[in-house]
SERO-4910 file (N, C-alpha, C, O; in steps of 0.05 Angstrom, whole numbers):
BEGIN
 pado doro    nc1    nc2    nc3   cac1   cac2   cac3    cc1    cc2    cc3    oc1    oc2    oc3
  Unk    A   1844   2060   2233   1840   2074   2256   1845   2109   2261   1867   2121   2260
  Unk    A   1819   2121   2266   1821   2147   2272   1827   2164   2304   1815   2164   2326
  Unk    A   1840   2171   2298   1848   2189   2332   1854   2214   2332   1865   2226   2313
  Unk    A   1846   2224   2355   1852   2254   2358   1876   2255   2374   1886   2232   2373
  Unk    A   1890   2270   2388   1914   2280   2401   1903   2308   2423   1900   2332   2418
  Unk    A   1900   2294   2447   1892   2320   2467   1912   2341   2467   1936   2336   2472
  Unk    A   1904   2370   2462   1925   2388   2457   1937   2399   2482   1953   2418   2481
  Unk    A   1930   2387   2506   1945   2396   2535   1964   2380   2535   1959   2357   2527
  Unk    A   1999   2390   2545   2016   2370   2545   2008   2348   2556   1984   2350   2562
  Unk    A   2021   2321   2563   2009   2303   2594   2015   2305   2613   2005   2290   2630
  Unk    A   2030   2321   2618   2037   2327   2652   2021   2346   2658   2028   2358   2678
  Unk    A   1999   2355   2646   1978   2375   2663   1951   2362   2657   1932   2376   2648
  Unk    A   1949   2328   2662   1930   2311   2657   1916   2313   2640   1929   2304   2621
  Unk    A   1891   2320   2632   1866   2323   2610   1856   2350   2614   1863   2360   2635
  Unk    A   1842   2364   2598   1826   2383   2613   1798   2375   2609   1779   2390   2611
  Unk    A   1795   2345   2603   1765   2335   2608   1759   2309   2637   1741   2293   2643
  Unk    A   1790   2317   2650   1794   2295   2674   1796   2269   2657   1795   2265   2633
  Unk    A   1800   2249   2685   1804   2214   2666   1770   2211   2658   1764   2200   2637
  Unk    A   1755   2218   2671   1720   2203   2663   1706   2229   2680   1713   2238   2701
  Unk    A   1685   2238   2662   1678   2261   2671   1649   2248   2689   1636   2235   2672
  Unk    A   1639   2248   2708   1616   2237   2726   1592   2261   2719   1594   2282   2707
  Unk    A   1568   2248   2731   1547   2259   2721   1545   2279   2744   1561   2275   2762
  Unk    A   1529   2299   2746   1521   2308   2759   1492   2299   2775   1472   2291   2764
  Unk    A   1497   2301   2807   1485   2283   2831   1460   2300   2822   1438   2289   2823
  Unk    A   1461   2328   2813   1429   2341   2806   1431   2353   2780   1449   2366   2768
  Unk    A   1403   2344   2773   1402   2352   2748   1402   2388   2741   1393   2406   2755
  Unk    A   1414   2390   2719   1405   2421   2710   1384   2423   2695   1374   2407   2680
  Unk    A   1376   2455   2706   1353   2460   2687   1365   2470   2651   1369   2493   2644
  Unk    A   1366   2456   2642   1374   2464   2607   1355   2481   2593   1365   2495   2574
  Unk    A   1332   2483   2598   1311   2503   2586   1320   2541   2601   1304   2559   2597
  Unk    A   1335   2545   2610   1328   2575   2629   1330   2597   2603   1320   2619   2605
  Unk    A   1347   2589   2574   1352   2604   2557   1337   2601   2538   1329   2622   2527
  Unk    A   1328   2574   2525   1307   2559   2500   1304   2537   2510   1318   2526   2526
  Unk    A   1280   2526   2498   1274   2494   2503   1304   2476   2494   1319   2483   2476
  Unk    A   1307   2459   2505   1327   2438   2507   1328   2429   2475   1349   2431   2463
  Unk    A   1301   2419   2460   1300   2409   2436   1309   2423   2416   1314   2412   2394
  Unk    A   1314   2458   2422   1326   2464   2406   1342   2478   2409   1345   2500   2401
  Unk    A   1360   2461   2425   1396   2466   2433   1408   2472   2404   1409   2453   2388
  Unk    A   1417   2495   2397   1441   2491   2375   1461   2513   2384   1457   2530   2402
  Unk    A   1486   2510   2367   1505   2536   2381   1493   2568   2389   1469   2570   2382
  Unk    A   1499   2582   2397   1492   2611   2400   1524   2622   2390   1544   2615   2401
  Unk    A   1522   2640   2367   1526   2658   2365   1529   2683   2381   1510   2699   2383
  Unk    A   1550   2687   2392   1536   2724   2411   1531   2740   2394   1539   2736   2371
  Unk    A   1517   2760   2401   1504   2782   2385   1513   2802   2397   1512   2805   2422
  Unk    A   1527   2825   2373   1540   2844   2379   1525   2863   2396   1501   2868   2395
  Unk    A   1551   2877   2415   1542   2895   2438   1570   2909   2440   1589   2909   2424
  Unk    A   1566   2924   2470   1589   2939   2480   1599   2928   2501   1587   2922   2522
  Unk    A   1629   2924   2492   1644   2904   2499   1659   2913   2523   1665   2936   2518
  Unk    A   1667   2907   2546   1674   2918   2565   1701   2932   2562   1720   2918   2553
  Unk    A   1706   2960   2570   1725   2973   2571   1752   2962   2580   1774   2962   2568
  Unk    A   1743   2949   2614   1761   2941   2619   1759   2914   2639   1739   2914   2654
  Unk    A   1779   2890   2641   1779   2862   2651   1798   2855   2661   1820   2847   2654
  Unk    A   1786   2858   2684   1809   2840   2713   1804   2814   2709   1782   2802   2708
  Unk    A   1825   2806   2706   1839   2760   2707   1852   2767   2735   1868   2785   2740
  Unk    A   1839   2746   2753   1842   2739   2783   1851   2708   2783   1841   2692   2767
  Unk    A   1870   2702   2803   1890   2681   2804   1893   2676   2830   1896   2695   2845
  Unk    A   1893   2644   2840   1916   2644   2858   1932   2617   2853   1932   2602   2834
  Unk    A   1944   2616   2879   1967   2590   2879   1970   2582   2897   1969   2600   2914
  Unk    A   1977   2554   2909   1984   2548   2933   2012   2521   2927   2020   2509   2907
  Unk    A   2018   2522   2948   2034   2497   2957   2044   2493   2983   2048   2511   3000
  Unk    A   2050   2452   2988   2053   2449   3014   2084   2454   3014   2100   2445   2999
  Unk    A   2089   2472   3035   2124   2476   3044   2131   2450   3056   2152   2439   3050
  Unk    A   2114   2440   3074   2116   2416   3089   2097   2407   3108   2083   2424   3118
  Unk    A   2095   2375   3117   2081   2365   3128   2088   2355   3161   2104   2339   3171
  Unk    A   2069   2373   3170   2080   2362   3211   2065   2351   3217   2043   2347   3206
  Unk    A   2074   2341   3243   2054   2335   3267   2060   2341   3294   2083   2338   3304
  Unk    A   2038   2352   3305   2041   2367   3327   2030   2355   3351   2007   2349   3352
  Unk    A   2046   2352   3373   2039   2344   3388   2003   2353   3409   1998   2376   3417
  Unk    A   1985   2332   3411   1969   2348   3424   1958   2330   3443   1941   2314   3436
  Unk    A   1965   2332   3468   1962   2320   3486   1983   2287   3491   2007   2287   3491
  Unk    A   1966   2265   3494   1984   2244   3498   1994   2231   3460   2011   2214   3455
  Unk    A   1981   2245   3443   1985   2231   3416   1986   2258   3394   1979   2278   3407
  Unk    A   1990   2264   3374   2001   2283   3352   1972   2285   3327   1951   2273   3325
  Unk    A   1981   2300   3315   1947   2308   3291   1966   2324   3277   1981   2341   3288
  Unk    A   1964   2319   3253   1976   2324   3224   1966   2360   3218   1947   2373   3226
  Unk    A   1988   2369   3200   1982   2394   3195   1989   2400   3166   1985   2382   3150
  Unk    A   1998   2425   3157   2010   2426   3132   2015   2455   3139   1999   2469   3151
  Unk    A   2035   2462   3131   2056   2486   3134   2053   2502   3102   2074   2501   3089
  Unk    A   2033   2512   3092   2033   2525   3067   2038   2552   3057   2040   2571   3073
  Unk    A   2039   2554   3026   2038   2584   3025   2022   2579   3000   2021   2560   2984
  Unk    A   2007   2608   3000   1984   2617   2985   1991   2647   2978   2001   2664   2992
  Unk    A   1980   2649   2948   1985   2675   2938   1960   2684   2926   1943   2667   2919
  Unk    A   1956   2707   2923   1930   2707   2896   1938   2739   2880   1952   2757   2889
  Unk    A   1927   2738   2860   1933   2772   2844   1915   2782   2817   1897   2769   2806
  Unk    A   1921   2799   2812   1902   2805   2788   1920   2826   2764   1936   2844   2763
  Unk    A   1906   2812   2749   1915   2833   2714   1897   2846   2708   1875   2836   2700
  Unk    A   1901   2870   2710   1873   2896   2696   1884   2900   2666   1907   2910   2663
  Unk    A   1870   2892   2646   1872   2895   2612   1858   2910   2614   1840   2908   2630
  Unk    A   1864   2942   2589   1844   2954   2590   1860   2964   2562   1867   2987   2566
  Unk    A   1866   2958   2543   1886   2954   2526   1920   2947   2527   1937   2944   2509
  Unk    A   1920   2947   2544   1948   2935   2564   1946   2921   2581   1926   2927   2595
  Unk    A   1961   2899   2591   1956   2885   2614   1973   2893   2634   1997   2896   2628
  Unk    A   1965   2899   2662   1977   2909   2683   1970   2897   2706   1948   2900   2716
  Unk    A   1992   2881   2718   1994   2870   2747   1990   2889   2770   2008   2904   2778
  Unk    A   1960   2889   2784   1951   2903   2799   1949   2894   2828   1946   2910   2846
  Unk    A   1951   2868   2832   1956   2866   2858   1969   2839   2856   1966   2824   2837
  Unk    A   1986   2832   2884   1999   2811   2887   2011   2812   2914   2026   2829   2923
  Unk    A   2000   2782   2930   2005   2789   2953   2007   2750   2952   1995   2733   2938
  Unk    A   2026   2747   2970   2028   2722   2986   2029   2720   3014   2043   2737   3027
  Unk    A   2010   2693   3029   2013   2696   3055   2020   2672   3060   2038   2663   3045
  Unk    A   2008   2654   3084   2030   2622   3095   2009   2620   3115   1993   2637   3124
  Unk    A   2012   2592   3118   1995   2584   3144   2007   2561   3161   2026   2548   3152
  Unk    A   1996   2556   3182   2000   2534   3181   1965   2518   3188   1948   2525   3205
  Unk    A   1962   2501   3174   1936   2489   3171   1939   2467   3187   1958   2451   3186
  Unk    A   1914   2467   3207   1910   2444   3221   1885   2444   3245   1871   2461   3257
  Unk    A   1890   2421   3243   1859   2423   3276   1861   2422   3303   1843   2417   3319
  Unk    A   1894   2429   3308   1899   2410   3331   1895   2439   3346   1898   2461   3337
  Unk    A   1885   2429   3375   1881   2455   3387   1902   2473   3398   1902   2497   3399
  Unk    A   1920   2453   3407   1947   2458   3420   1969   2480   3394   1987   2494   3401
  Unk    A   1959   2476   3368   1980   2494   3361   1994   2523   3361   1982   2544   3366
  Unk    A   2010   2524   3357   2017   2559   3354   2030   2560   3326   2036   2544   3308
  Unk    A   2032   2589   3329   2044   2601   3294   2080   2587   3299   2091   2589   3321
  Unk    A   2095   2575   3275   2120   2572   3266   2138   2594   3258   2133   2606   3236
  Unk    A   2157   2601   3274   2175   2621   3262   2203   2616   3253   2222   2615   3268
  Unk    A   2201   2614   3223   2226   2600   3214   2252   2630   3210   2249   2654   3214
  Unk    A   2274   2618   3202   2286   2651   3201   2268   2664   3173   2254   2684   3173
  Unk    A   2272   2651   3155   2250   2667   3128   2222   2668   3128   2209   2681   3111
  Unk    A   2212   2657   3144   2181   2657   3134   2165   2655   3164   2178   2644   3181
  Unk    A   2147   2664   3168   2128   2651   3193   2102   2645   3183   2088   2660   3169
  Unk    A   2096   2616   3194   2064   2611   3194   2042   2610   3221   2041   2601   3244
  Unk    A   2026   2627   3201   2014   2625   3229   1998   2602   3231   2004   2581   3219
  Unk    A   1974   2604   3249   1952   2578   3250   1934   2595   3242   1928   2618   3248
  Unk    A   1923   2573   3224   1896   2573   3205   1882   2551   3213   1893   2529   3213
  Unk    A   1864   2554   3218   1843   2525   3226   1837   2510   3204   1835   2521   3182
  Unk    A   1833   2486   3207   1818   2465   3185   1806   2452   3189   1814   2436   3206
  Unk    A   1782   2446   3180   1760   2424   3191   1762   2399   3205   1744   2388   3219
  Unk    A   1790   2391   3199   1794   2365   3198   1830   2346   3198   1851   2356   3205
  Unk    A   1827   2330   3193   1856   2303   3205   1863   2311   3179   1880   2328   3173
  Unk    A   1843   2290   3156   1847   2290   3137   1867   2300   3114   1876   2323   3119
  Unk    A   1879   2286   3086   1888   2308   3078   1874   2325   3059   1883   2346   3050
  Unk    A   1844   2309   3053   1822   2330   3036   1820   2358   3055   1819   2380   3044
  Unk    A   1818   2355   3085   1812   2378   3100   1833   2393   3103   1830   2417   3097
  Unk    A   1851   2386   3110   1874   2405   3105   1879   2422   3076   1893   2443   3075
  Unk    A   1865   2409   3055   1878   2420   3034   1851   2440   3029   1854   2461   3016
  Unk    A   1823   2433   3040   1807   2451   3049   1809   2473   3052   1803   2490   3035
  Unk    A   1823   2483   3086   1824   2501   3094   1848   2511   3085   1860   2523   3103
  Unk    A   1861   2510   3064   1884   2523   3050   1868   2528   3028   1868   2553   3024
  Unk    A   1854   2516   3013   1837   2533   2987   1818   2550   3000   1814   2569   2984
  Unk    A   1800   2554   3025   1791   2571   3030   1805   2596   3040   1796   2619   3042
  Unk    A   1823   2589   3046   1839   2625   3054   1847   2631   3028   1847   2655   3021
  Unk    A   1858   2607   3004   1871   2627   2978   1841   2634   2972   1838   2658   2965
  Unk    A   1821   2621   2973   1798   2635   2954   1786   2668   2972   1767   2680   2962
  Unk    A   1798   2676   2996   1782   2686   3014   1809   2718   2999   1805   2742   2994
  Unk    A   1833   2703   2998   1850   2720   2980   1837   2731   2952   1835   2756   2948
  Unk    A   1831   2719   2939   1826   2731   2919   1804   2738   2912   1796   2745   2890
  Unk    A   1791   2736   2940   1758   2760   2928   1762   2786   2945   1747   2805   2942
  Unk    A   1784   2787   2966   1802   2809   2969   1814   2825   2950   1809   2849   2948
  Unk    A   1824   2817   2940   1838   2833   2916   1819   2846   2899   1814   2870   2897
  Unk    A   1802   2817   2878   1782   2816   2866   1767   2845   2872   1774   2866   2861
  Unk    A   1751   2843   2888   1741   2867   2903   1750   2900   2905   1736   2920   2900
  Unk    A   1779   2897   2916   1791   2917   2918   1798   2934   2880   1808   2956   2879
  Unk    A   1792   2922   2861   1791   2940   2835   1763   2937   2820   1748   2918   2816
  Unk    A   1764   2961   2814   1738   2961   2798   1740   2954   2763   1749   2969   2746
  Unk    A   1731   2932   2757   1723   2931   2721   1699   2921   2714   1683   2910   2729
  Unk    A   1698   2926   2687   1666   2922   2676   1663   2888   2679   1644   2879   2692
  Unk    A   1683   2870   2665   1682   2845   2676   1708   2835   2691   1731   2843   2690
  Unk    A   1696   2816   2705   1721   2808   2728   1718   2776   2718   1695   2768   2711
  Unk    A   1740   2757   2717   1745   2744   2701   1761   2720   2718   1784   2717   2712
  Unk    A   1751   2705   2735   1764   2691   2756   1769   2658   2753   1753   2640   2749
  Unk    A   1795   2659   2756   1801   2627   2749   1795   2614   2763   1802   2617   2787
  Unk    A   1780   2593   2753   1765   2572   2771   1738   2565   2772   1732   2562   2748
  Unk    A   1714   2561   2788   1699   2558   2792   1688   2592   2814   1702   2609   2826
  Unk    A   1656   2589   2809   1648   2619   2818   1651   2610   2848   1658   2629   2861
  Unk    A   1648   2586   2863   1638   2583   2878   1649   2602   2906   1674   2604   2904
  Unk    A   1641   2614   2927   1654   2625   2944   1658   2659   2939   1658   2676   2958
  Unk    A   1663   2665   2913   1667   2685   2897   1644   2698   2883   1644   2719   2869
  Unk    A   1626   2683   2887   1596   2693   2868   1592   2725   2874   1582   2738   2856
  Unk    A   1598   2740   2899   1587   2771   2904   1602   2786   2901   1599   2808   2910
  Unk    A   1626   2779   2885   1642   2792   2869   1625   2806   2854   1606   2793   2844
  Unk    A   1627   2838   2849   1608   2854   2831   1623   2833   2803   1641   2817   2800
  Unk    A   1608   2842   2790   1603   2833   2746   1627   2799   2751   1634   2789   2730
  Unk    A   1633   2792   2765   1653   2757   2766   1631   2746   2751   1607   2752   2751
  Unk    A   1653   2721   2731   1649   2704   2713   1665   2682   2721   1689   2690   2720
  Unk    A   1664   2659   2729   1676   2635   2728   1689   2623   2712   1678   2620   2690
  Unk    A   1712   2613   2716   1727   2603   2683   1724   2576   2687   1741   2573   2705
  Unk    A   1713   2550   2684   1736   2526   2692   1736   2521   2664   1718   2524   2648
  Unk    A   1763   2513   2662   1791   2504   2649   1786   2466   2647   1793   2455   2626
  Unk    A   1777   2451   2668   1779   2425   2666   1750   2415   2679   1738   2421   2699
  Unk    A   1746   2399   2662   1720   2390   2659   1715   2362   2678   1718   2341   2666
  Unk    A   1706   2361   2715   1697   2334   2725   1673   2325   2719   1669   2301   2721
  Unk    A   1647   2343   2707   1622   2335   2720   1612   2339   2689   1623   2354   2673
  Unk    A   1593   2325   2685   1589   2327   2662   1560   2332   2671   1547   2317   2685
  Unk    A   1550   2363   2658   1515   2366   2668   1507   2365   2645   1484   2374   2647
  Unk    A   1511   2359   2618   1481   2356   2598   1481   2331   2595   1471   2327   2573
  Unk    A   1488   2306   2607   1498   2278   2600   1468   2280   2607   1490   2286   2597
  Unk    A   1449   2282   2611   1417   2276   2614   1404   2286   2581   1380   2284   2575
  Unk    A   1422   2295   2566   1399   2308   2543   1427   2297   2525   1450   2306   2530
  Unk    A   1423   2281   2507   1443   2276   2485   1446   2297   2471   1467   2305   2462
  Unk    A   1416   2310   2468   1416   2329   2439   1439   2349   2454   1462   2354   2445
  Unk    A   1429   2359   2476   1448   2383   2489   1476   2378   2492   1491   2396   2485
  Unk    A   1489   2347   2503   1507   2364   2502   1529   2342   2475   1552   2334   2477
  Unk    A   1506   2339   2448   1522   2334   2417   1528   2367   2414   1548   2372   2400
  Unk    A   1515   2391   2425   1520   2412   2421   1546   2418   2424   1558   2430   2406
  Unk    A   1558   2410   2448   1583   2422   2458   1605   2408   2425   1620   2421   2411
  Unk    A   1600   2388   2424   1621   2387   2392   1618   2404   2372   1636   2409   2355
  Unk    A   1595   2416   2373   1589   2430   2349   1592   2458   2344   1582   2471   2326
  Unk    A   1614   2469   2372   1612   2503   2368   1640   2497   2355   1658   2480   2356
  Unk    A   1635   2522   2343   1655   2534   2328   1667   2549   2352   1658   2553   2374
  Unk    A   1698   2560   2337   1711   2579   2361   1696   2600   2368   1688   2611   2347
  Unk    A   1689   2610   2387   1673   2649   2399   1639   2639   2400   1619   2653   2404
  Unk    A   1639   2611   2395   1608   2604   2403   1593   2590   2423   1599   2567   2423
  Unk    A   1578   2597   2437   1573   2581   2458   1546   2565   2464   1529   2570   2447
  Unk    A   1537   2548   2483   1521   2545   2488   1497   2554   2502   1501   2569   2521
  Unk    A   1467   2546   2498   1458   2560   2515   1464   2563   2547   1481   2554   2562
  Unk    A   1440   2583   2550   1451   2579   2587   1432   2548   2596   1411   2537   2588
  Unk    A   1453   2540   2621   1431   2519   2641   1444   2535   2667   1462   2552   2670
  Unk    A   1422   2519   2684   1418   2525   2717   1425   2509   2729   1417   2487   2721
  Unk    A   1444   2510   2759   1452   2482   2765   1454   2496   2795   1466   2516   2804
  Unk    A   1431   2468   2811   1432   2486   2836   1444   2468   2856   1429   2450   2863
  Unk    A   1463   2467   2865   1473   2453   2887   1475   2466   2915   1455   2478   2923
  Unk    A   1497   2467   2931   1500   2484   2948   1495   2513   2941   1495   2530   2959
  Unk    A   1492   2517   2917   1500   2548   2908   1483   2543   2880   1477   2522   2868
  Unk    A   1478   2567   2874   1453   2570   2851   1476   2587   2828   1490   2605   2837
  Unk    A   1479   2582   2807   1491   2593   2782   1480   2581   2752   1469   2560   2746
  Unk    A   1489   2601   2738   1476   2598   2706   1504   2589   2693   1523   2605   2695
  Unk    A   1508   2570   2682   1521   2565   2667   1536   2562   2636   1518   2550   2625
  Unk    A   1554   2565   2618   1554   2552   2593   1582   2548   2579   1604   2558   2587
  Unk    A   1578   2533   2561   1606   2525   2549   1611   2541   2527   1595   2553   2513
  Unk    A   1639   2540   2526   1650   2570   2501   1670   2550   2488   1680   2531   2499
  Unk    A   1673   2556   2463   1698   2532   2445   1719   2562   2440   1712   2583   2428
  Unk    A   1740   2558   2449   1768   2585   2447   1765   2578   2424   1750   2561   2415
  Unk    A   1786   2595   2411   1793   2584   2377   1825   2559   2384   1841   2563   2402
  Unk    A   1826   2545   2374   1849   2530   2363   1844   2499   2360   1822   2490   2364
  Unk    A   1861   2485   2355   1861   2461   2345   1845   2445   2348   1852   2432   2368
  Unk    A   1819   2432   2336   1789   2421   2349   1805   2386   2342   1814   2388   2319
  Unk    A   1811   2363   2352   1809   2348   2345   1794   2323   2362   1789   2301   2352
  Unk    A   1790   2329   2383   1756   2325   2395   1732   2337   2401   1731   2361   2395
  Unk    A   1716   2329   2409   1686   2351   2413   1700   2371   2436   1700   2396   2436
  Unk    A   1708   2361   2448   1716   2379   2488   1742   2392   2481   1753   2402   2501
  Unk    A   1757   2397   2451   1778   2408   2451   1774   2439   2454   1758   2449   2438
  Unk    A   1787   2458   2474   1790   2478   2477   1767   2491   2488   1768   2515   2494
  Unk    A   1740   2472   2493   1715   2487   2508   1722   2483   2539   1731   2463   2551
  Unk    A   1715   2511   2549   1718   2516   2578   1680   2518   2584   1662   2517   2567
  Unk    A   1679   2520   2614   1662   2531   2629   1655   2560   2646   1669   2568   2665
  Unk    A   1635   2570   2638   1639   2599   2648   1610   2600   2670   1592   2584   2667
  Unk    A   1609   2621   2690   1605   2612   2718   1584   2639   2720   1595   2659   2711
  Unk    A   1563   2642   2727   1552   2671   2739   1533   2664   2750   1519   2645   2745
  Unk    A   1530   2688   2777   1516   2678   2799   1482   2676   2783   1477   2688   2762
  Unk    A   1467   2661   2795   1431   2659   2797   1423   2686   2804   1399   2690   2802
  Unk    A   1437   2705   2811   1422   2726   2824   1425   2756   2805   1430   2779   2811
  Unk    A   1418   2739   2777   1417   2759   2757   1393   2748   2749   1385   2726   2757
  Unk    A   1376   2769   2727   1351   2755   2712   1367   2743   2686   1387   2753   2675
  Unk    A   1353   2717   2678   1359   2707   2659   1381   2733   2633   1405   2732   2627
  Unk    A   1362   2752   2625   1361   2766   2599   1395   2774   2608   1413   2769   2592
  Unk    A   1401   2785   2635   1423   2805   2645   1442   2781   2639   1462   2792   2631
  Unk    A   1447   2751   2639   1469   2732   2644   1465   2731   2610   1487   2732   2598
  Unk    A   1439   2728   2592   1450   2722   2560   1476   2751   2557   1499   2750   2547
  Unk    A   1462   2775   2570   1485   2795   2552   1515   2786   2565   1536   2788   2553
  Unk    A   1513   2774   2594   1532   2773   2608   1558   2752   2586   1580   2760   2578
  Unk    A   1546   2721   2579   1548   2705   2570   1561   2718   2540   1585   2714   2535
  Unk    A   1546   2733   2521   1557   2736   2505   1574   2761   2498   1580   2770   2476
  Unk    A   1580   2769   2523   1601   2792   2519   1629   2773   2527   1652   2776   2519
  Unk    A   1620   2759   2541   1650   2740   2550   1653   2721   2531   1670   2704   2532
  Unk    A   1635   2724   2512   1636   2689   2478   1656   2718   2463   1678   2712   2453
  Unk    A   1646   2748   2463   1659   2764   2444   1689   2763   2453   1706   2754   2437
  Unk    A   1696   2772   2476   1728   2780   2484   1741   2764   2500   1761   2775   2509
  Unk    A   1737   2735   2510   1754   2722   2517   1774   2704   2498   1797   2698   2504
  Unk    A   1761   2698   2477   1777   2685   2460   1808   2704   2445   1827   2696   2431
  Unk    A   1803   2725   2453   1823   2741   2446   1843   2742   2459   1863   2751   2448
  Unk    A   1842   2733   2490   1861   2727   2500   1872   2689   2507   1886   2679   2524
  Unk    A   1859   2680   2488   1867   2653   2489   1902   2653   2483   1916   2671   2475
  Unk    A   1910   2624   2492   1934   2615   2488   1942   2602   2459   1922   2595   2446
  Unk    A   1968   2598   2446   1968   2589   2428   1988   2560   2441   2003   2564   2460
  Unk    A   1985   2538   2432   2002   2517   2429   2036   2511   2436   2048   2495   2450
  Unk    A   2042   2527   2421   2077   2527   2421   2082   2549   2446   2106   2552   2453
  Unk    A   2061   2564   2460   2073   2583   2472   2061   2571   2497   2080   2574   2513
  Unk    A   2049   2564   2505   2029   2541   2526   2020   2523   2527   2000   2519   2514
  Unk    A   2032   2503   2546   2027   2471   2544   1998   2469   2550   1988   2447   2550
  Unk    A   1980   2493   2556   1949   2486   2567   1934   2504   2548   1916   2518   2556
  Unk    A   1940   2504   2526   1930   2522   2504   1910   2507   2498   1910   2483   2504
  Unk    A   1882   2521   2480   1884   2546   2492   1870   2563   2512   1870   2588   2512
  Unk    A   1857   2543   2530   1839   2547   2554   1859   2566   2577   1847   2578   2594
  Unk    A   1884   2567   2577   1898   2579   2592   1907   2597   2580   1922   2594   2561
  Unk    A   1897   2627   2592   1887   2655   2584   1911   2667   2591   1920   2667   2614
  Unk    A   1925   2681   2567   1951   2692   2571   1959   2708   2607   1976   2702   2623
  Unk    A   1938   2726   2608   1936   2741   2632   1936   2729   2661   1947   2735   2681
  Unk    A   1914   2706   2653   1925   2674   2677   1950   2671   2675   1968   2681   2689
  Unk    A   1953   2654   2655   1981   2641   2645   2001   2657   2669   2008   2644   2689
  Unk    A   2009   2687   2665   2024   2704   2671   2021   2712   2688   2040   2728   2694
  Unk    A   2004   2711   2704   1992   2720   2736   2003   2697   2740   2025   2700   2749
  Unk    A   1998   2672   2737   2009   2649   2753   2027   2639   2756   2031   2620   2771
  Unk    A   2053   2656   2735   2081   2650   2740   2087   2674   2756   2102   2671   2775
  Unk    A   2079   2696   2751   2091   2721   2773   2083   2704   2808   2100   2698   2825
  Unk    A   2056   2699   2811   2050   2683   2837   2073   2664   2846   2087   2668   2866
  Unk    A   2077   2640   2828   2099   2622   2836   2121   2623   2848   2132   2611   2866
  Unk    A   2127   2656   2826   2160   2656   2833   2161   2674   2857   2182   2683   2866
  Unk    A   2124   2680   2871   2135   2697   2894   2134   2685   2919   2139   2696   2941
  Unk    A   2125   2655   2914   2128   2627   2938   2142   2633   2956   2136   2635   2979
  Unk    A   2169   2637   2943   2194   2639   2956   2207   2610   2955   2191   2591   2960
  Unk    A   2234   2604   2949   2240   2580   2949   2239   2555   2972   2250   2549   2994
  Unk    A   2222   2547   2958   2219   2510   2975   2232   2505   2987   2225   2503   3011
  Unk    A   2259   2498   2981   2281   2480   2992   2289   2498   3016   2292   2487   3038
  Unk    A   2292   2526   3013   2302   2536   3042   2280   2541   3053   2284   2553   3074
  Unk    A   2251   2538   3048   2233   2545   3061   2227   2514   3079   2217   2516   3102
  Unk    A   2233   2494   3069   2235   2470   3087   2265   2467   3100   2266   2448   3116
  Unk    A   2284   2477   3098   2306   2485   3121   2293   2488   3138   2286   2472   3155
  Unk    A   2285   2515   3135   2279   2520   3160   2254   2514   3182   2253   2517   3207
  Unk    A   2241   2508   3167   2216   2496   3181   2231   2458   3193   2218   2447   3210
  Unk    A   2246   2449   3186   2261   2431   3200   2280   2444   3227   2280   2435   3251
  Unk    A   2297   2470   3215   2307   2481   3245   2289   2486   3261   2293   2480   3285
  Unk    A   2259   2502   3255   2254   2504   3283   2241   2483   3287   2237   2481   3312
  Unk    A   2231   2461   3272   2216   2438   3291   2242   2423   3309   2237   2407   3327
  Unk    A   2268   2430   3303   2278   2408   3324   2277   2435   3346   2267   2427   3367
  Unk    A   2283   2459   3348   2277   2476   3366   2252   2479   3392   2251   2486   3415
  Unk    A   2231   2465   3368   2205   2470   3379   2192   2441   3388   2169   2437   3395
  Unk    A   2208   2425   3385   2197   2398   3375   2174   2391   3367   2155   2381   3378
  Unk    A   2181   2398   3343   2150   2394   3325   2167   2371   3301   2186   2377   3286
  Unk    A   2155   2352   3304   2162   2333   3276   2158   2331   3253   2143   2312   3249
  Unk    A   2164   2342   3233   2162   2338   3206   2154   2318   3200   2165   2297   3206
  Unk    A   2130   2319   3186   2114   2286   3168   2145   2283   3148   2167   2292   3140
  Unk    A   2121   2258   3149   2140   2241   3117   2130   2257   3090   2106   2261   3084
  Unk    A   2159   2267   3071   2160   2282   3050   2151   2254   3030   2159   2230   3030
  Unk    A   2133   2266   3015   2133   2252   2982   2152   2261   2962   2152   2251   2939
***
């Protein structure tokens, strides 16, 4: 029996999710070359960016709460979130790091929760479900990332995660480490090219049009290749570019990002968890504060304000 071992540590799940689902809207696979002629693309030589800005954000639910709203109660979450940026110009330097907190809820009667060590101003959420509360938190964290990324100039901006909501950041490229959707399944030839990629090579561009339009390409980072999707990341660029511009961007990304790929003995999510992003993530998580201390403060405030903490898991 032949088998391969997933490079990512099991506690982080899988880089390809449990099972990739097919995109509900077919992608245009012929924007750079006809799909019948797809093959691995070796990036052209060119001028590399002198400065690269890596951005990331982290979030944590500090407590779940129930807020009295008329005759009943409505759920909410008290959460901490942070965003930051690392500028690489021959050396790496954290140039932005900001922490914010919020009470995310759809309850109209909600007011800020003030504790001994932190305050949670009201942040509106689109509804009461856990998914809607998490969406409100994710949107605020994304807004903070955009603000910090836009405040610093760089030749290339690498945003950890999809580009959605951040496509207006100048020079931005989305960097997707985990794959939940298959954009190439409609063409066996195109999907097979992913497994043929050597480190530093990419697929041809393809265009996806859902709630917003973007160009994408898959890139293999250097590292052990145990299965076809090992070390594969998907990059995104706004569709508000000419195809020739995105080809140049994609080649530039493929030339420089492999230099920042992590290795397995240093990072359990190697090689996809790039060193600048991993270091920034650790810095941001350390800035969120002590979770137990914040929970204790929320319980004290809940007792005083008659806001009942929800069940914890």
